[in-house]
Residue frames as qw, qx, qy, qz and C-alpha x, y, z in Angstrom:
[[0.598, -0.113, -0.481, -0.631, 63.71, 5.10, -53.47],
 [0.615, -0.305, 0.514, -0.515, 61.57, 3.35, -50.88],
 [0.127, 0.171, -0.967, -0.142, 61.88, -0.42, -50.87],
 [0.726, 0.018, 0.187, -0.662, 58.49, -2.09, -51.41],
 [0.143, 0.221, -0.957, -0.123, 58.28, -5.85, -51.27],
 [0.633, -0.289, -0.570, -0.437, 55.50, -8.48, -51.15],
 [0.490, -0.504, 0.423, -0.572, 54.05, -9.29, -47.72],
 [0.528, 0.067, -0.846, 0.030, 54.59, -12.57, -45.97],
 [0.689, -0.593, -0.363, -0.206, 52.96, -14.13, -42.91],
 [0.261, -0.769, 0.450, -0.372, 54.23, -13.53, -39.39],
 [0.643, 0.156, -0.730, 0.172, 56.44, -16.13, -37.74],
 [0.697, -0.667, -0.087, -0.247, 55.43, -17.27, -34.27],
 [0.202, 0.555, -0.685, 0.427, 58.07, -17.38, -31.55],
 [0.859, -0.381, -0.262, -0.218, 57.72, -20.40, -29.28],
 [0.191, 0.505, -0.686, 0.488, 59.68, -20.66, -26.07],
 [0.003, -0.017, 0.891, -0.454, 58.97, -23.49, -23.62],
 [0.002, -0.516, -0.856, -0.047, 55.40, -23.73, -24.84],
 [0.000, 0.707, 0.307, -0.637, 54.80, -19.97, -24.53],
 [0.451, 0.565, 0.462, 0.515, 53.59, -18.15, -27.63],
 [0.276, -0.574, -0.152, 0.756, 54.99, -14.63, -27.47],
 [0.156, -0.018, 0.467, 0.870, 54.70, -13.45, -31.05],
 [0.472, 0.273, 0.084, -0.834, 51.71, -11.64, -32.52],
 [0.756, 0.248, 0.565, -0.220, 49.08, -13.85, -34.18],
 [0.325, -0.055, 0.716, 0.615, 49.69, -15.30, -37.61],
 [0.462, 0.694, 0.351, -0.427, 47.66, -13.38, -40.18],
 [0.601, 0.348, 0.468, 0.546, 47.83, -12.96, -43.94],
 [0.133, -0.510, -0.049, 0.848, 48.90, -9.35, -44.55],
 [0.495, 0.779, 0.245, -0.297, 47.24, -7.10, -47.10],
 [0.578, 0.245, 0.351, 0.695, 48.69, -6.62, -50.51],
 [0.074, -0.230, -0.011, 0.970, 48.90, -2.96, -51.48],
 [0.266, -0.208, -0.586, -0.737, 45.94, -3.41, -53.83],
 [0.439, -0.509, -0.740, 0.006, 43.79, -4.89, -51.04],
 [0.299, -0.430, -0.375, 0.765, 44.71, -2.05, -48.71],
 [0.027, 0.155, -0.192, -0.969, 43.92, 0.64, -51.26],
 [0.254, -0.367, -0.763, -0.467, 40.54, -0.98, -51.95],
 [0.311, -0.645, -0.607, 0.346, 39.40, 0.30, -48.53],
 [0.165, 0.805, 0.197, 0.535, 38.30, 3.94, -49.08],
 [0.369, 0.029, -0.405, 0.836, 40.06, 6.61, -47.08],
 [0.233, -0.825, -0.513, 0.042, 38.01, 8.61, -44.58],
 [0.189, 0.786, -0.067, 0.585, 38.62, 12.35, -44.29],
 [0.393, 0.034, -0.568, 0.722, 40.63, 13.63, -41.36],
 [0.284, -0.791, -0.532, 0.104, 38.65, 15.07, -38.48],
 [0.195, 0.697, -0.057, 0.688, 38.96, 18.75, -37.70],
 [0.635, -0.720, -0.240, 0.147, 40.22, 20.17, -34.44],
 [0.074, -0.951, 0.293, -0.061, 42.98, 22.14, -32.80],
 [0.805, 0.300, -0.401, 0.319, 46.53, 20.95, -33.33],
 [0.444, -0.801, 0.323, -0.237, 48.22, 20.62, -29.95],
 [0.744, 0.279, -0.556, 0.245, 51.54, 18.89, -29.28],
 [0.455, -0.692, 0.348, -0.440, 52.19, 17.86, -25.70],
 [0.230, 0.289, -0.903, 0.218, 54.04, 15.35, -23.56],
 [0.747, -0.365, -0.364, -0.420, 51.77, 12.69, -22.08],
 [0.853, -0.354, -0.276, 0.266, 54.35, 11.63, -19.50],
 [0.093, -0.964, 0.182, -0.169, 56.31, 14.02, -17.29],
 [0.587, 0.453, -0.597, 0.306, 59.06, 11.49, -16.57],
 [0.005, 0.317, -0.677, 0.664, 58.32, 11.51, -12.83],
 [0.433, 0.110, 0.645, -0.620, 54.69, 10.63, -12.11],
 [0.129, 0.303, 0.888, 0.320, 51.66, 8.91, -13.62],
 [0.216, 0.525, 0.297, -0.768, 49.66, 12.14, -13.59],
 [0.474, 0.442, -0.299, -0.700, 47.17, 12.04, -16.47],
 [0.440, 0.168, -0.853, -0.225, 47.15, 8.23, -16.57],
 [0.710, -0.241, 0.352, -0.561, 44.92, 5.56, -15.06],
 [0.712, 0.218, -0.657, -0.116, 45.44, 1.84, -14.54],
 [0.871, -0.415, -0.262, 0.030, 46.17, -0.87, -11.99],
 [0.103, -0.894, 0.386, -0.204, 48.69, 0.64, -9.52],
 [0.828, -0.366, 0.422, 0.047, 49.99, -2.82, -8.64],
 [0.824, 0.239, 0.377, 0.349, 51.44, -3.20, -12.14],
 [0.428, 0.736, 0.125, 0.509, 52.39, 0.34, -13.17],
 [0.504, -0.740, -0.066, 0.439, 55.03, 2.67, -11.72],
 [0.388, 0.895, -0.162, 0.146, 57.75, 5.16, -12.71],
 [0.773, -0.466, 0.216, 0.371, 61.49, 4.47, -12.56],
 [0.471, -0.315, 0.412, 0.713, 64.44, 6.38, -14.00],
 [0.200, 0.430, -0.225, -0.851, 62.29, 8.55, -16.27],
 [0.327, 0.022, -0.796, -0.508, 60.21, 5.70, -17.72],
 [0.773, -0.153, 0.132, -0.601, 56.78, 4.19, -17.14],
 [0.048, 0.284, -0.957, 0.041, 57.27, 0.62, -15.93],
 [0.848, -0.089, -0.106, -0.512, 54.77, -2.16, -16.47],
 [0.237, 0.396, -0.863, 0.206, 55.88, -5.10, -14.35],
 [0.830, -0.323, 0.125, -0.437, 54.56, -8.25, -12.69],
 [0.117, -0.495, 0.857, -0.080, 56.08, -11.41, -11.24],
 [0.428, 0.133, 0.880, -0.156, 53.22, -13.87, -11.73],
 [0.120, 0.333, 0.771, 0.530, 50.69, -14.76, -14.40],
 [0.176, 0.508, 0.372, -0.756, 48.24, -11.89, -14.97],
 [0.523, 0.652, 0.542, 0.086, 45.77, -10.89, -17.71],
 [0.385, 0.362, 0.243, 0.813, 46.52, -8.35, -20.43],
 [0.193, -0.822, -0.406, 0.350, 46.10, -4.88, -18.95],
 [0.400, 0.606, 0.171, 0.666, 46.58, -1.27, -20.01],
 [0.258, -0.510, -0.263, 0.777, 47.62, 2.08, -18.58],
 [0.270, 0.702, 0.549, 0.365, 45.26, 4.62, -20.17],
 [0.120, 0.173, -0.041, 0.977, 45.39, 8.36, -20.68],
 [0.105, 0.502, 0.649, -0.562, 42.62, 10.22, -18.87],
 [0.320, 0.551, -0.113, -0.763, 42.05, 12.31, -22.01],
 [0.741, 0.373, 0.558, -0.001, 40.46, 11.04, -25.22],
 [0.060, -0.524, 0.501, 0.687, 41.87, 11.29, -28.75],
 [0.785, 0.502, 0.299, -0.208, 40.65, 10.74, -32.31],
 [0.720, 0.623, -0.094, 0.291, 43.17, 11.90, -34.96],
 [0.465, -0.834, 0.281, 0.091, 46.71, 12.02, -33.59],
 [0.656, 0.508, -0.500, 0.250, 50.41, 11.42, -34.03],
 [0.746, -0.643, 0.160, -0.072, 52.01, 9.55, -31.13],
 [0.574, 0.543, -0.551, 0.270, 55.73, 9.08, -30.56],
 [0.706, -0.622, 0.277, -0.196, 57.34, 7.06, -27.79],
 [0.339, 0.491, -0.799, 0.079, 60.19, 4.74, -26.93],
 [0.878, -0.294, 0.127, -0.355, 59.61, 1.24, -25.55],
 [0.274, 0.496, -0.819, 0.093, 61.78, -1.61, -24.37],
 [0.913, -0.257, -0.244, -0.202, 61.01, -5.19, -23.33],
 [0.155, -0.712, 0.623, -0.285, 63.20, -5.74, -20.30],
 [0.316, -0.195, 0.908, -0.192, 62.12, -9.25, -19.43],
 [0.661, 0.322, 0.648, -0.199, 60.39, -12.09, -21.35],
 [0.228, -0.007, 0.686, 0.690, 59.99, -12.71, -25.07],
 [0.213, 0.689, 0.659, -0.215, 56.57, -11.07, -25.03],
 [0.272, 0.428, 0.325, 0.798, 55.46, -7.96, -26.89],
 [0.029, -0.460, -0.387, 0.799, 54.13, -4.50, -26.04],
 [0.172, 0.482, 0.643, 0.570, 51.72, -2.17, -27.81],
 [0.103, 0.169, 0.184, -0.963, 49.54, 0.93, -27.97],
 [0.114, 0.534, 0.831, 0.108, 45.73, 0.84, -28.12],
 [0.091, 0.236, -0.001, -0.968, 43.41, 3.64, -29.30],
 [0.435, -0.013, -0.465, -0.771, 40.04, 4.33, -31.01],
 [0.513, -0.282, -0.808, -0.065, 38.29, 2.27, -28.37],
 [0.483, -0.670, 0.050, -0.561, 37.06, 2.42, -24.81],
 [0.071, -0.366, 0.829, -0.417, 38.12, 1.15, -21.42],
 [0.793, -0.144, -0.390, -0.445, 36.44, -2.19, -20.81],
 [0.529, -0.450, 0.646, -0.318, 36.30, -4.85, -18.13],
 [0.729, 0.202, -0.621, -0.204, 37.16, -8.49, -18.69],
 [0.725, -0.283, -0.591, 0.214, 36.36, -10.57, -15.64],
 [0.519, -0.734, -0.230, 0.373, 38.12, -9.02, -12.66],
 [0.485, -0.051, 0.207, 0.848, 40.37, -6.98, -14.94],
 [0.123, 0.848, 0.388, -0.340, 39.05, -3.40, -15.04],
 [0.027, -0.770, 0.320, 0.551, 41.73, -2.12, -17.43],
 [0.563, 0.184, 0.725, 0.352, 40.99, -3.90, -20.71],
 [0.151, 0.454, -0.203, -0.854, 40.10, -2.33, -24.06],
 [0.630, 0.506, 0.588, 0.038, 37.86, -2.63, -27.10],
 [0.292, 0.909, -0.141, -0.261, 39.75, -1.26, -30.08],
 [0.831, 0.468, -0.207, 0.217, 42.84, -1.76, -32.28],
 [0.629, -0.691, 0.261, 0.241, 46.38, -2.23, -31.02],
 [0.556, 0.724, -0.396, 0.097, 49.72, -1.50, -32.74],
 [0.916, -0.373, 0.090, 0.117, 52.23, -4.14, -31.60],
 [0.407, 0.746, -0.477, 0.226, 56.00, -3.91, -31.19],
 [0.124, -0.638, 0.491, 0.580, 58.87, -4.82, -31.35],
 [0.266, 0.101, 0.862, 0.419, 57.62, -7.40, -33.90],
 [0.262, 0.179, -0.045, -0.947, 55.29, -5.22, -36.01],
 [0.144, -0.348, -0.867, -0.327, 51.64, -6.21, -36.35],
 [0.360, -0.226, 0.130, -0.895, 48.18, -5.22, -35.11],
 [0.103, -0.244, -0.947, 0.182, 45.47, -6.86, -32.99],
 [0.368, -0.404, -0.314, -0.777, 41.72, -6.24, -32.82],
 [0.010, -0.031, -0.803, 0.595, 40.38, -6.16, -29.26],
 [0.609, 0.083, 0.027, -0.789, 36.83, -5.90, -30.61],
 [0.897, 0.153, -0.246, -0.333, 36.85, -9.36, -32.19],
 [0.693, -0.512, 0.506, 0.010, 39.92, -10.85, -30.50],
 [0.873, 0.289, 0.297, 0.258, 41.93, -11.54, -33.64],
 [0.453, -0.312, 0.304, 0.777, 44.94, -10.36, -35.59],
 [0.397, 0.809, 0.140, -0.411, 44.40, -7.54, -38.05],
 [0.748, 0.348, 0.320, 0.466, 45.62, -7.69, -41.63],
 [0.117, -0.871, 0.099, 0.466, 48.10, -4.92, -42.34],
 [0.716, 0.661, -0.063, 0.218, 50.17, -3.82, -45.30],
 [0.657, -0.589, 0.194, 0.429, 53.91, -3.97, -44.66],
 [0.416, 0.883, -0.169, -0.134, 55.89, -1.61, -46.92],
 [0.336, 0.634, -0.686, 0.121, 59.11, -3.43, -46.07],
 [0.934, -0.251, -0.252, -0.018, 60.23, -6.73, -44.58],
 [0.393, 0.534, -0.492, 0.564, 63.44, -5.19, -43.29],
 [0.665, -0.505, -0.492, 0.245, 64.11, -6.15, -39.67],
 [0.135, 0.690, -0.108, 0.703, 64.35, -2.86, -37.80],
 [0.535, -0.651, 0.242, -0.481, 63.85, -3.87, -34.13],
 [0.432, 0.193, -0.846, 0.247, 65.30, -6.24, -31.55],
 [0.576, -0.507, -0.632, -0.107, 63.50, -7.93, -28.69],
 [0.586, -0.638, -0.331, 0.374, 65.35, -6.33, -25.76],
 [0.368, -0.037, 0.063, 0.927, 66.49, -2.99, -27.17],
 [0.186, 0.553, 0.289, -0.759, 64.72, 0.37, -27.27],
 [0.307, 0.426, 0.683, 0.507, 62.36, 0.81, -30.22],
 [0.078, 0.288, 0.061, -0.952, 61.37, 4.31, -31.35],
 [0.211, 0.487, 0.842, 0.095, 57.68, 4.19, -32.27],
 [0.197, 0.208, -0.056, -0.957, 55.62, 6.65, -34.31],
 [0.200, 0.454, 0.867, 0.038, 51.90, 6.04, -34.87],
 [0.168, 0.132, -0.157, -0.964, 49.87, 8.30, -37.17],
 [0.133, 0.445, 0.883, -0.067, 46.11, 7.73, -36.86],
 [0.174, 0.301, -0.074, -0.935, 44.07, 9.99, -39.16],
 [0.641, 0.124, -0.331, -0.681, 40.55, 9.40, -40.47],
 [0.958, -0.123, 0.137, -0.221, 40.36, 5.61, -40.75],
 [0.764, 0.497, -0.332, 0.242, 44.04, 5.18, -41.65],
 [0.648, -0.713, 0.255, 0.080, 46.82, 4.06, -39.31],
 [0.707, 0.560, -0.340, 0.267, 50.49, 4.15, -40.23],
 [0.696, -0.693, 0.159, 0.096, 53.44, 3.24, -38.02],
 [0.549, 0.659, -0.440, 0.266, 57.20, 3.60, -38.14],
 [0.832, -0.530, 0.040, 0.160, 59.70, 1.80, -35.92],
 [0.607, -0.448, 0.291, 0.588, 63.22, 3.21, -35.61],
 [0.084, 0.620, -0.269, -0.732, 62.62, 5.58, -38.52],
 [0.036, 0.064, -0.863, -0.499, 61.35, 2.93, -40.95],
 [0.653, 0.030, -0.021, -0.756, 57.73, 2.82, -42.16],
 [0.111, -0.200, 0.968, -0.104, 56.66, -0.61, -41.01],
 [0.112, 0.392, 0.913, 0.027, 52.90, -1.00, -41.47],
 [0.294, -0.002, -0.096, -0.951, 49.65, 0.55, -42.67],
 [0.016, 0.358, 0.929, -0.089, 46.06, -0.40, -41.83],
 [0.281, -0.168, -0.167, -0.930, 42.63, 1.02, -42.61],
 [0.271, 0.223, 0.797, -0.491, 39.46, 0.49, -40.58],
 [0.088, -0.227, -0.726, -0.644, 36.71, -0.48, -43.02],
 [0.319, -0.665, -0.672, -0.066, 33.93, -0.24, -40.39],
 [0.127, 0.510, -0.119, 0.842, 33.73, 3.45, -39.54],
 [0.622, -0.645, -0.180, -0.405, 31.41, 2.82, -36.60],
 [0.866, -0.301, -0.239, 0.320, 34.38, 1.30, -34.76],
 [0.444, 0.322, -0.160, 0.821, 36.43, 4.50, -34.90],
 [0.419, -0.821, -0.385, -0.046, 35.77, 6.18, -31.57],
 [0.075, 0.739, -0.361, 0.565, 37.32, 9.05, -29.71],
 [0.872, -0.451, -0.187, -0.024, 38.91, 7.35, -26.75],
 [0.457, -0.799, 0.375, 0.112, 41.95, 7.05, -24.51],
 [0.597, 0.559, -0.571, 0.071, 45.39, 5.98, -25.66],
 [0.821, -0.502, 0.233, -0.141, 46.70, 3.01, -23.71],
 [0.270, 0.595, -0.756, 0.026, 50.10, 1.35, -23.30],
 [0.907, -0.087, -0.301, -0.282, 50.04, -2.41, -22.90],
 [0.258, -0.459, 0.825, -0.208, 51.25, -4.91, -20.34],
 [0.711, 0.140, -0.517, -0.455, 50.54, -8.15, -22.15],
 [0.890, -0.322, 0.191, -0.259, 49.54, -11.38, -20.46],
 [0.443, 0.532, -0.714, 0.106, 52.36, -13.81, -19.78],
 [0.874, -0.284, -0.386, -0.079, 52.96, -16.97, -17.77],
 [0.732, -0.287, -0.265, 0.558, 55.88, -15.62, -15.74],
 [0.266, -0.716, -0.084, 0.640, 57.73, -12.43, -14.81],
 [0.502, 0.494, 0.348, 0.619, 58.02, -9.63, -17.32],
 [0.194, -0.711, -0.149, 0.659, 58.79, -5.95, -17.49],
 [0.447, 0.570, 0.414, 0.551, 58.20, -3.35, -20.22],
 [0.256, -0.496, -0.136, 0.819, 59.25, 0.31, -20.31],
 [0.305, 0.756, 0.439, 0.378, 57.71, 3.35, -22.03],
 [0.326, -0.595, -0.104, 0.727, 59.18, 6.84, -22.14],
 [0.080, -0.254, 0.345, 0.900, 59.31, 10.07, -24.20],
 [0.196, 0.525, 0.822, 0.103, 55.56, 9.82, -24.89],
 [0.059, 0.350, -0.041, -0.934, 54.36, 12.78, -26.97],
 [0.367, 0.554, 0.744, 0.069, 51.03, 13.27, -28.75],
 [0.034, 0.183, -0.237, -0.954, 50.12, 15.72, -31.51],
 [0.404, 0.505, 0.695, -0.314, 46.37, 16.13, -31.98],
 [0.534, 0.783, 0.294, -0.124, 44.90, 16.73, -35.45],
 [0.533, -0.375, 0.390, 0.651, 48.32, 16.71, -37.13],
 [0.379, 0.775, -0.047, -0.504, 48.70, 19.08, -40.06],
 [0.232, 0.562, -0.724, -0.326, 51.34, 17.05, -41.92],
 [0.929, 0.055, 0.137, -0.340, 49.97, 13.79, -43.28],
 [0.728, 0.443, -0.505, 0.133, 53.19, 11.80, -43.17],
 [0.854, -0.430, -0.162, 0.245, 55.38, 9.89, -40.73],
 [0.019, 0.971, -0.219, 0.097, 57.81, 12.51, -39.47],
 [0.607, -0.583, 0.527, 0.120, 60.41, 9.99, -38.23],
 [0.813, 0.245, 0.457, 0.265, 60.82, 8.47, -41.70],
 [0.212, -0.482, 0.359, 0.771, 63.41, 10.05, -43.97],
 [0.617, 0.666, 0.272, -0.320, 61.79, 11.31, -47.15]]
């Protein structure tokens, strides 16, 4: 039987004055989540394909100074303070299942995946986004439309990730509903109440702003468009 427990607020991680953790928000209760009506899945052709060939950044776009490939993984890396930036797919997606592995190599920062938005500019940064973001390894979500943390429902408070180890991520975005599993455990659910914000757009992997050096890896990135099975496949039933 699945363990369901009440939701608590997120705990900030402070290191030498640097705030690395996702924003503090009050998560949804299950009743609050279910009060947001579900939107029907979009229709289209189901295609499952790798988004990363393990060797090149073909099919991706972003700042070449910060993104490269090493040992079969996409590497986001910088040595000085930079703004939050993304590496985006050149193709657009609406309903999808995304699986990938990610690892924070350096810093106590976080990584994430953005979607349902558009590529935007913020100052001199040409690789910003307007849309939601699923955050890991500490599970939460952020809204790049309004610049604030999103309230999510957390089916479990079990700790399933570590800061500097690989995390296996599955994101299922269908209709207006987003579910995510980390390391085979369903970790959050969110629904977009404003349907005008759900846009077909690129998927982006994040290199989050930080005050010093950091490095994040992404590999084994696979997308399934218009998934037929409405469940998290990495979670044991």
